[in-house]
N, C-alpha and C positions, 0 to 999 in steps of 0.2 A: 609345527604348522607353517607351510609357507606363507612369507608375507604378504603375498597379494590375495589369498585365500583370507588371511585374518583381516584385511582391510575390507574385502567384500562383505565378510559375516559383521564387521564393526559397522559399515554403511546401512546393512540390513536393519541391524538393531537398532541404529539411530534413525532411521526412517519409520521403525516400529513405535519407536518414542513420540517421535514428531507427530505421527498420524493419530495419536490419543489426543491432541489438540486442535480444535476447530471452531471459526468464525463463521456464521451463517446468517442468512434472513433478515437483513436490516429492516427496522420497521419504524415508521414515524409515530411516536409516543409522546404526546403533549407538546409537541413541537420540537421534540429532539430525535435525533436516530438512535435507536437501541439495536445492538446486533447480540444474537444468541452465542455465548461462548461457552464451550467445553473442553474439559482437560482431565487427565489422570494424573495423579502423583502418589507418593509412597502412603497417603491417607486415604486414598481411594478416589472415585469420580468426584467431579464438582461441575457444577454448570450453572449459569445464570445470564442475565441482560445486563449488558455493558454499554456505555456510551464512548465515544472516540474521546472526549474530555478524560474520562477515567485512565484509558491506555495512556494518554498523554502524562497525566498525574503519576501513573505508575513509572514510567520513563523518567520524568524528572527526579522522582524520589529515589530510584535505584542509582541515578547517576550522581547524586548528591552522597548518597551513603555507601557508594563503592566506587569511589573515585579511581579513576584510572583503568577501570574494567572496561573493554570494547563493547558495549552493549549492541545488540540488533538495532537496524535504523527502523524508525516510526515514521510511517508516511506523513507528510507535513500537514498542518492546519490549511483550511481553506473556508473563507468568509463567506463567499458567495458560489451558488451553484452545488452547495453540499448536499443536495436533497435530490439531484438529478439521477437518473436510472443508471447510466454508464458510470458517473463519478461514484456512485455507491457500489456497483460492481467491482471497480478499480480497487477501492478503499476496503472491501470486504476481503478481497485477495491478499491485499498486502497486510493487512491487520491479520490474518491468518497465518501468513508466512512470517510475520514478526513473533507470533505466539510461538510458532513450531520451532524458530530459532532459538529462542528463550528456552524452549524445553530441553536442550543440549545440556545446559548448564544445571547441575543438581543444587550446587549451592545458592543459585538464583530461585529455584522452584522450593525448595525448604526454607528460604530467608523467611524473615517476618514480614517483610515488604510484601513480597509475592501472595504468601499466603492470605494476607488482607485484602488484596485484589482478588484471589479466588473464593475467598470464603470470609466475606467481610464482617461476619459476627452479627447479623440482624442489621448492621448501618449500611448506609451507602459506602461505595469506596473511599470518595473523597473524605468522609468523615472518619473512616475507619484510618486511612492513611495519615490523617491529621493528628490523630492519638499518639502516633509514635513519638517515643521519648529522643530529644535530640542526642547526636553520637559525638563525643569528643574526638579529637585529632588521634589520640592515643588508642581509642576504641575502633577506630577505621583501620588504623595501620594494623593493628593485632588481628583484625577480621581479614584483610589483605594477605597478610603474612599466612594465616592459617589456610586461605585458599590456595596461594602459589607455592605453599611449602617452600618458601625463600628461607634459607638458613645465612643469617648474618654474618656468622663466624666464617664463612666459606666465600664473603663477598668480594669478587675480583674488579680491582680499581681499572686495571686496564681494559677490560670489557665494558665497564661503565663508560671509559671516555669512548670506546669504539661505539657504542648506543648512542651516545650523545651526537657523535658525528653523524651518524645515518640519520637520527632525529632532525639536525639541522639542515641535511640535505633534502630531507622529505618536505621540511617546511617551506624551503625555497623552491622546491618543485610546486609544492601545492601554492604558494604565491604568485607562482607564474600562470599555473594551468586552470586555477579557478576563475578569474575573471572570462578565460576562454569559455570555460564550461559554461559560465553564466550567459554569455554572449549567444553561444550555440542555443541554449534553453530559451532566450528571448526571440530568436529566429524561428525556433521550431514551433513555439506558440502561436507566432504570426503566420506560419505556413498553415497551421490547423485551422485558424480563423479564416485565413483566405480558400483552404479547401471546403470548409463548411458553407462558406458565401457561395463558391461555385456549384456546389449540391444544390443549395437552395435556388440559385439562379435557374439551373435546370429544370428543377422541379415547377418553379413559376413559368418558365417557357412552355413546359409540357401543359401544364393548366390552360394558359392563355391560348395555345394552340388550338386545344380543343374547344374552348368558348367561341374562338374567331370563327371556326368552321362551322360551328353551331348556329351561328347568326348568318352566317352565309347561305347555309342550308335552308334555313327560314325566309331570308330577305331577296337574296340574288339569284338562286338556282331554282326556284320553284320546287322546292324540296327534291330535288334530283340529287342523290347522294354521289352518283357515278362522276359528275363534275368537281367533286372536291378533290384534294390532294392526300392530306395525311389520314382522313376518315373515309376515305373511298373505300368500299367492302372490297374492291380487286386491288388494293394495295395496301395491305394491313400491315406489311413490314416496316414501312416506315415509321408509322407511328408507334408500333410495338418496340422499335429499335430507340425512339427517343422517350419513351417510357422507361427503358432499361438502363440508360444512361447513368441516371443517379445511383442506382443500386450497384451497377459495376464499379463506379467510383469508389 
């Protein structure tokens, strides 16, 4: 089979696996947001309501018990505005993407940690994960060795030095780039704030203009709307244009 055809079929299969996992319909239940989560693994389908804090606890547990494994990125915590519609739409999307990326790793889906997240056995996810027995360093090492199929007898010290060199280069690159990215992040947040203020100003201007002309109509023009500007029946384009500015922004 040509390699490109194999790659395409692999991508299709991977997409099929990922689409078995979904996060939808965020709802405020008792002051906290719950998401409808569904998935399918070798034991069959599962579903339930999960809070963001339970996703976060799963991520922390996996990172602690699979040290060194590059896990998918979970969206950040947010203390304020975490119940606004746009924020919930974004978080739902990124939680679903997180879950679907996690589905690519059989050793994660079949792990005891993930199974307690998907099937907490009558407990909530937090209590289920807290019941896990601590793992020794030797147990973690053996688990990683089984996952990666690393044979210590064929370990190449020269390759180790090459990898260490590349890691050092990346750490230096990250040290230089991270402050720049944080600066861009702050500037982008300020731009978004300015944009929202601008849109609100246009909306306020539109409302004020309408009220102003209503007062003119009542007090200065003897109810003759033809003497008005924006709300003049023969000059509707000006008022409609002002009304559309915020939406176009």
